[in-house]
C-alpha positions as CSV (number, residue, x, y, z in Angstrom):
1,M,11.2,-4.9,12.8
2,T,7.7,-3.7,13.5
3,V,5.7,-1.4,11.2
4,D,6.0,1.4,13.8
5,E,9.8,1.0,14.1
6,M,10.1,1.1,10.3
7,I,8.0,4.3,10.1
8,L,10.1,6.0,12.8
9,N,13.3,5.4,10.7
10,L,11.9,7.0,7.5
11,P,12.9,10.4,6.2
12,K,10.2,13.0,7.0
13,V,8.4,13.1,3.7
14,E,8.1,9.3,3.4
15,M,7.1,9.2,7.1
16,V,4.1,11.5,6.7
17,I,3.0,9.8,3.5
18,T,3.3,6.4,5.0
19,K,1.5,7.4,8.2
20,R,-1.5,8.9,6.2
21,L,-1.8,5.9,3.9
22,R,-1.7,3.6,6.9
23,E,-4.5,5.6,8.6
24,L,-6.6,5.3,5.4
25,V,-6.0,1.6,5.0
26,L,-6.9,1.0,8.7
27,E,-10.0,3.1,8.3
28,C,-11.2,1.5,5.1
29,L,-10.2,-2.1,5.9
30,P,-11.1,-2.5,9.5
31,L,-11.3,-6.3,9.3
32,A,-7.9,-6.6,7.7
33,V,-4.8,-7.8,9.6
34,E,-1.6,-5.7,9.4
35,K,1.6,-7.7,9.3
36,P,5.2,-6.6,8.8
37,Y,7.0,-8.3,5.9
38,Y,10.5,-8.8,4.6
39,G,12.0,-8.1,8.0
40,L,11.8,-4.5,7.1
41,G,8.5,-3.7,8.8
42,V,6.7,-3.1,5.5
43,P,3.0,-3.4,6.3
44,Y,0.9,-5.8,4.3
45,Y,-2.9,-6.0,4.9
46,S,-4.8,-9.2,4.5
47,R,-8.1,-10.9,5.3
48,H,-9.0,-13.8,3.0
49,R,-5.9,-13.0,0.9
50,Q,-3.3,-10.3,0.8
51,I,-5.2,-7.0,-0.1
52,C,-2.6,-4.3,-0.2
53,Y,0.7,-3.0,1.1
54,I,2.6,0.2,1.8
55,F,6.2,0.2,0.8
56,P,8.4,3.3,1.4
57,S,11.5,3.2,-0.8
58,S,13.8,4.0,2.1
59,A,12.7,0.7,3.8
60,L,14.4,-1.2,1.1
61,Y,17.2,1.2,-0.2
62,G,18.0,2.9,3.1
63,T,17.9,6.5,4.0
64,E,21.6,7.1,2.9
65,N,20.8,6.3,-0.8
66,K,20.7,9.6,-2.6
67,V,20.2,8.2,-6.1
68,Q,16.9,6.5,-5.5
69,R,14.0,8.9,-5.9
70,R,12.2,8.7,-2.6
71,S,8.6,7.5,-2.9
72,V,6.0,5.5,-1.0
73,T,4.2,2.7,-2.9
74,L,0.7,1.7,-2.3
75,G,0.2,-1.7,-3.9
76,F,-2.9,-3.6,-4.5
77,C,-2.3,-7.4,-4.5
78,Q,-5.4,-8.1,-6.6
79,G,-5.0,-4.9,-8.7
80,N,-5.6,-6.7,-12.0
81,R,-9.2,-7.3,-10.8
82,M,-9.8,-3.6,-10.1
83,S,-11.6,-1.3,-12.5
84,N,-8.9,1.4,-12.6
85,E,-11.1,3.7,-14.6
86,S,-8.9,6.7,-13.8
87,G,-5.7,4.9,-14.8
88,I,-4.0,5.7,-11.5
89,L,-3.0,2.1,-10.9
90,K,0.2,1.1,-12.7
91,A,0.9,-2.5,-13.8
92,E,4.6,-2.1,-14.7
93,R,4.9,-5.6,-16.3
94,R,3.2,-7.2,-13.3
95,K,0.5,-9.7,-14.0
96,Q,-1.5,-9.2,-10.8
97,V,-0.3,-6.4,-8.5
98,R,-1.1,-2.7,-9.4
99,V,0.7,0.2,-7.7
100,I,0.5,3.9,-7.0
101,Y,3.6,6.0,-6.2
102,F,3.5,9.0,-3.9
103,Y,6.4,11.5,-3.9
104,K,4.7,14.3,-2.0
105,F,2.0,14.3,0.7
106,S,-0.2,16.5,-1.5
107,E,-0.4,13.8,-4.1
108,I,-2.7,11.7,-1.8
109,S,-6.2,12.1,-3.0
110,E,-8.0,10.7,0.0
111,D,-11.4,10.1,-1.7
112,E,-9.7,8.2,-4.6
113,I,-7.6,6.1,-2.2
114,R,-10.7,5.3,-0.1
115,A,-12.6,4.2,-3.2
116,L,-9.7,2.0,-4.3
117,L,-9.4,0.5,-0.8
118,F,-13.2,-0.2,-0.6
119,E,-13.0,-1.9,-4.1
120,A,-10.0,-4.0,-2.9
121,A,-12.0,-5.1,0.1
122,M,-14.9,-6.1,-2.0
123,I,-12.6,-8.2,-4.2
124,D,-11.1,-9.7,-1.1
125,D,-14.5,-10.6,0.1
126,S,-15.1,-12.6,-3.1
127,F,-12.4,-15.0,-1.9
128,E,-14.4,-15.9,1.2
129,K,-15.2,-19.6,1.3
130,G,-13.7,-20.5,-2.0
131,G,-15.1,-17.7,-4.1
132,A,-13.5,-16.4,-7.3
């Protein structure tokens, strides 16, 4: 399944959140490559290493699941290296990945997301030619 196909199959709230996050990622990480993973069309972005991903809960649990609280996860693969001064990134017992959950479109703080994406890109650049 492609990323576009996955997005088209999402409930409306997850669809609009996913589309906007994808636009921000593509804007802030123009050199990153988008690839669908897990056969679900979940987009991961990488350059030197995996940078981030966008994972709508319905992509995994399906749209018929009423128990699961619908959200869209923006995950940072090198999140443990990020400053996270605002505390927005959650570790949740993960050693490396840090995530943010979005339940409503209005929760997207574009300036904050852009800053995180630019920081993630700088961290990724440190891996070029055997860095960090």
